[in-house]
C-alpha angles and dihedrals in degrees: 000000000000124000122211112193113239090222090065092050107041093061090054090059097051091259096300121125090196092055090047092053091048093048094047094046093049092049092046089052091050090051092048089053091054107271116158117267114245096203135037114254130144113288092242092061110122116249092239092055091045091050092051092048091051090051093047091052092049095246092122120046137181126237126201122218110212112200114205116224120222 
């Protein structure tokens, strides 16, 4: 089992645990559906662990859509 320190992850999600969970779950789903891996880890690595490692290494980022109000 691989451990990804929370300190490396929370900063990548603008300090929000909710955003971190959403980002990791979306990336894990992409990986499960066949998306290319962005880092080299053993093939048997679970997609959730792989997603968190990619986030920690800055390979996956989050964008914010700001909707302007009229």
